[in-house]
C-alpha positions in Angstrom: 0.0 0.0 0.0 1.3 3.5 -0.7 0.7 6.9 0.6 -1.8 8.9 -1.5 0.6 11.7 -2.5 3.3 9.2 -3.4 0.9 7.2 -5.6 -0.3 10.4 -7.2 3.4 11.4 -7.9 4.0 8.0 -9.4 1.0 8.2 -11.7 2.0 11.7 -12.8 5.5 10.5 -13.6 4.1 7.5 -15.5 1.6 9.7 -17.5 4.4 12.1 -18.4 6.7 9.3 -19.6 3.9 7.7 -21.6 3.2 11.0 -23.4 6.9 11.3 -24.1 7.1 7.6 -25.2 4.4 8.2 -27.8 6.4 11.1 -29.3 10.1 10.1 -29.0 12.5 7.4 -27.8 12.9 7.5 -24.1 16.3 7.6 -22.5 17.4 4.3 -21.0 16.8 5.6 -17.4 13.3 6.8 -18.3 12.6 3.4 -19.9 13.7 1.7 -16.8 11.7 3.9 -14.5 8.5 3.5 -16.6 8.9 -0.2 -17.0 9.5 -0.6 -13.2 6.2 1.2 -12.5 4.3 -0.6 -15.2 5.2 -3.9 -13.7 3.5 -3.1 -10.3 -0.1 -3.7 -11.4 -2.6 -3.3 -14.2 -4.1 -0.1 -12.6 -0.8 1.8 -13.3 -1.1 0.8 -17.0 -4.8 1.5 -17.2 -4.3 5.0 -15.7 -1.1 5.8 -17.6 -2.8 7.4 -20.6 -2.0 4.6 -23.0 -4.8 4.0 -25.5 -5.3 1.8 -28.5 -4.7 4.9 -30.6 -1.3 5.9 -29.1 0.0 2.4 -28.6 1.2 2.4 -32.2 3.4 5.4 -31.6 4.8 3.8 -28.4 5.5 0.6 -30.3 7.6 2.5 -32.9 9.5 4.7 -30.4 9.7 2.4 -27.4 9.0 -1.2 -28.2 10.1 -2.6 -24.8 7.7 -0.2 -23.0 4.9 -1.2 -25.4 5.5 -4.9 -24.9 5.4 -4.5 -21.1 2.2 -2.4 -21.3 0.5 -5.0 -23.6 1.5 -7.9 -21.4 0.0 -6.2 -18.4 -3.1 -5.3 -20.4 -3.6 -8.9 -21.6 -6.2 -9.8 -18.9 -8.2 -6.6 -19.5 -11.4 -6.4 -21.6 -9.8 -3.8 -23.9 -6.8 -6.0 -24.9 -8.4 -7.0 -28.2 -8.6 -3.3 -29.2 -4.9 -3.0 -28.6 -4.2 -6.2 -30.6 -6.4 -4.8 -33.4 -4.2 -1.7 -33.6 -1.1 -3.7 -33.5 -2.3 -6.0 -36.3 -3.0 -2.9 -38.5 0.3 -1.1 -37.8 2.9 -0.8 -40.6 5.5 -3.5 -40.5 8.6 -2.4 -38.8 11.4 -3.9 -36.8 9.7 -2.4 -33.7 6.3 -4.0 -34.3 8.0 -7.3 -35.0 9.9 -7.0 -31.8 6.7 -6.3 -29.9 4.8 -9.2 -31.4 7.7 -11.5 -30.8 8.0 -10.4 -27.2 4.3 -10.9 -26.7 4.3 -14.3 -28.2 7.0 -15.4 -25.7 5.2 -13.9 -22.7 1.5 -14.5 -23.3 -0.8 -16.7 -25.4 -1.8 -14.6 -28.4 -5.1 -15.4 -30.2 -4.6 -17.5 -33.4 -6.8 -15.0 -35.4 -4.4 -12.2 -34.4 -1.3 -14.1 -35.4 -2.8 -15.2 -38.7 -3.8 -11.7 -39.6 -0.5 -10.2 -38.5 1.6 -12.7 -40.4 -0.6 -12.2 -43.5 0.0 -8.4 -43.2 3.8 -9.0 -42.7 3.9 -11.1 -45.9 2.1 -8.4 -47.9 4.3 -5.7 -46.5 7.5 -7.5 -47.1 6.4 -8.2 -50.7 5.8 -4.5 -51.2 9.0 -3.5 -49.5 10.9 -5.9 -51.7 9.9 -3.9 -54.7 11.1 -0.6 -53.2 13.8 -1.3 -50.7 15.6 -4.6 -51.1 17.9 -4.2 -48.1 15.1 -3.6 -45.7 13.3 -6.5 -47.3 16.1 -8.9 -46.4 16.2 -7.8 -42.8 12.4 -8.0 -42.4 12.3 -11.5 -43.9 15.0 -12.6 -41.5 13.1 -11.2 -38.5 9.8 -12.7 -39.6 11.4 -16.1 -40.3 13.0 -16.1 -36.8 9.8 -15.2 -35.2 7.9 -17.9 -37.0 10.5 -20.5 -36.3 10.0 -20.0 -32.6 6.3 -20.9 -32.9 
């Protein structure tokens, strides 16, 4: 149990870091502080200001923070909304990292994985036509992720 002012201060810090995490990459110390507080309980995440809308920005700028948030949100009723946003994000190394991390820590719905993988394949096919180097990296990451399953 914590003293009211201390809890309020923690929540303020968490909210400020979540806002920053959705706009820019956090410094290592900020990431550590935020992840430490997010691990405490789901109420910290639910009151942090993270939404299905801003989770995509957090994924891109701070994938480890996004992974920890999503793992904590897994038991909530709104988790499917977050997965829907994740499934519709543009393929990036950050989004692949988050999906890989989630698949290791929690049971992801088969429908989500099927949809996400289908989008990865489509995205990689398109990327191949425009940026061959990125195509190779993305194929490798997708292959490693799928091999773990």
